[in-house]
N, C-alpha and C positions, 0 to 999 in steps of 0.2 A: 775278358777285357778288364783293365785296371786303369784308373785315372787318379792322379794325386795332385792336390793343390797344397802349396806351402806359402804361408803369409800372403794369401790372396792371389798367388801366381800359379799357373799351370806348370808343373815340373815333370810330370810323367803321364803318358798316354800310350799304353802298350796293349797289343792284342795277340791272342794265341788260339790255335785250334780252328774250328770250322763253324760258320753260322748255318751252313747247309752241308751236312756230312755226305748225303747221297750224291750230290752233284759236285762235291769237292770245292765248294766256295768258301774261302778262308775268311775268318774274322778280320775286321779292320776297325779303325776308329769310328766308322759310320754304323757299325753293327748296333741294332736296336733290340733291346730285350723287353719281353712282356713284363711290365712293372709289378703286377700283382698288388699286394697291399701297400707298397710304397706309393701307389696311386693316391692313397688317402692323404699323404703329405701335400700333394698337388691340390687335391680337393680342399684341404684345410687352408692352404694359401688363398685359394679363390674365395672361400667363405669369409676369411678375415678381411680381405680387400673389400668385399661387399658390405661387411659390417662397418668398416671405416667410412664408406660412402653413404651409410644410413639406409641401404637398400634392404638389409636383413638385420633383425634384432635377435641376438642369441637367446634371449629369454622368451621369445614368442613361442606360442603353441604351434606345432607343426601344422595343425589344421588351418592356420591362417594362410599357409602357402599351398597345402594339399588338402582341400576340403574333405571332411569326414575321414581323415587318415586313421585316427584312433579316437573314438569318442568315450570309451569306458575308462581308459587310463591316460590322463594328460601327459603328453610328451613334448618337451621343448627342443629347440635346435641344439641347445647346450647338452641335453641328454644324449642326442645323437652323436655329437662331437666327442663326448667323453665315453661313449659306449655304455651309457647307463639307462637306455630307453626301456630295456626289458623285452624288446622285440624278439620273437622266436628266431632261432638260427636260420640263416639263409638256406632255403630249399626252393629254388625258383621253378615254377611250372614250365616245362619245356615248350608247350604250345602257346604260351603267353610271350609275345615278342617285344623286344626293345625295352627301354627304360620304363615306359608306361606299363608294360606287362610285368616287369619286375616289381613295380610298386603295387600292382594288384595282388601279386603273390604274397608280398610282405603284409599287406593289409589283411588278407585272408587268414594268414597264420597267426596274426595278432600278437599279444603280449603274454609272456610267461610270468605269472604272478610272483614267483619266488626270485625272479631275476630283475623285477621292476625296481629301478633306481639303485641297482647293484652293478658294479663293473662286470661286463660280459662282452668280450671282443667279438664283433659280429659285422660281417660285410653289409648286412641289411641297413645298418646305421648310415654308412657313407653312400650307399646307393640312394637312400632316401634324401640325404643332403644334396646329391646331384639333382634330384627332381625339385627340391626346394630352390636351388640356384636357378634352374630353368624357369620355374614359374615366377620367381621374384624379378628376374631380368627380362623375361619374355624372349629369351634367346636359348638356343640349344646348348647342351653341355659342351659340345664340341666348339661352338662359337665362343663360349666363355673361356674354354681352354686356350684357344688361339689368341684371344684378346688379352686375357689377364695373366697368362703364363708364358706362352711361346713367344709372342711378340715383345712382351715386356722384358723378358730375360734374354731375348735374342737367341733362342734355341733353334737349331737346324735339324736335329735328328730326334725329334719328339713328335708323336702323333697318335691320334686315336687309331685303333686297329684297322679301320676302314680306309685309311689314306692310301690311295693308289700310287702316288708319287714316292711314298716311303716303303712300299711293300718289298722291294728288292733288298732292303737293308734289315728287314725283320728276321731275327734268327729263328731257326727251328729248335724246339726243345726235345731232348732225348733222355730216356731212361738208360742207364748203363747197368746191364745184367751180365755178369761173367764175360766182360769185354765185348758184349754185343750192344750196339746202340739202337734203341727202339724209339722211333719218332712218335711224339705225342701231339695229336691234333687238338688245338684249343677249341672248346665248345662254349656256347651260350655267352660269348663276349658281348653280344648286343644288349645283354641285361646287366652288364657290370660297369656302366658309367659311374664314376665316382669312387670305384673300389677295385679296379684291376684291369681295364681294357686299353690302357695306354702302353705304347712301346717307346723306349727311350734308350739312348746311348749312355755309357758311363761318363763320357765327356759332358753331355748335357746335364746328367744328374748332378755331377760335381759342380758344374757351373751354376745350376739353379740353387743349390745349397749355398754356394759362395755369394750369389746375389741376395739370397734371403738373409744370411748372417751379416752381410755388410750393409743392410738396411735399404736395399734397392727394390724390394718387392712389397714391403709394408712400411708404415711409419716407424720412426725410431722407437717410439714408446711401445708399439705393438711387437716389434722385433725383440726388444729387451724383455717384454712380458713373456713371450713364448719361449725364449731361451733360458729364462730363470728356472732353476731347479727347485726353488722353494715355493712359498705362498700356497699352502694347502687349502686355503679358502677358495681359490680360483681353480686349482688343479689338484684333486685329491690323490692323484698318483703321478708317476713320471710321464704318463701319456697325455698328449694334447695336440689337437689339430693334425692328426695323422702321423705323428712321430713321437719319439721318446726323448725327454730331456733329463739327463742325469747330472750328478754333481759337476763333473768336468768333461762331459762329452754328450753328443747327441747321436741317436741311432735311427736310421731310416731303412725299412726292410720290406721286401716282398718276394714271395715265391708262388709261381702259378704255371701250371702245365710245363714243368721241367725248365722253367726260366727262374733263376735265382739272382736277385740284385740286392746288395747290402752296402750301406754307406755309414761311415762314422765321421764326425767332425768335432773339432774343438777350436780354441782360439788361434791355433797355428796350422793345423792340418785338416784337409778334407780328403778322405780316401773312399772311392767308390769302386766296387768290384762286382762282376757279374759272370755267371756261368750258365750254359745251356746244356750241360751234360751232368746229370745228377744220378748218383748211385741208387740202387734199389736193394735193400731199404735205405732210405735217405738218412745220412749221418751228419747233416749240417756242415758239409765240407767247405762250402763257400765262405760262411761266416768264420769258421775255424781258420781258414787262410787269411782272412782279413784281420782277425785277432792277432795272429802271428806277426803279420806285417806291422800292425799298429803298435804292439807291445815290444816285440823283440828287435825289429829293425828301426822303427821310428822312435822307440823309447817313450811312448805315450802311455798314460794311465787310463784304465777303464774302471771308474767308480761312480 
């Protein structure tokens, strides 16, 4: 699937191949891909909205929202957002269920001292933010997703993996080995609130990015702040709130269980592309296709 916005208008929405290869069900504009790490962008938008409302303070210790989360090494919400917490790499205990089970796994694995306050990309950070959001709002992550993202951006084909009414649109992911397509069953999605268990269409992804960049998801000052490539005092790297902001474009990316979704945006274009057939070994084909479209066809720069 590919969706293109130009000057805030939808100009292309095309689909190819199959969302269910075994049953011969073709992709269409409603096809929803497991978003993987691009979920963090959605979580980041939710976090920023709650900051604006004064419900969450970025400089608060996580223990304020999750009692006794980490007592030896202080961790702030900002540390989580910037992947600077030092939390051990995500290795969730299979028989611990749901978001609460994920948090218990993360607490038990603790902090890696030589990673503390150093950039270390880690799903555990945004899973923890999901629990902070739940406890701060006294609503489930899914309720917050529906209220702060789906309804606000008027999305139709975006949902947590448990949504029964959307299940028929959710694509199957396949490994491609010597022209054989091997279905990959997602596992442990119950533990990935905040970091990867949402399904979304490329139309909705591009629409959400457009709403964000045009100031409809956050205040104008927050939007400008997040889109700024500079100000190292706030953001020590290009990463912030679940996406990357570079000199002249933004990047939103997720790959999970053979679902690969990648989007680029700048002041003129938003391009979102997704695939559910990934080669083994994986060669970043989806993003290579997007780069070709963005640079060679649309004549845009990536710096």
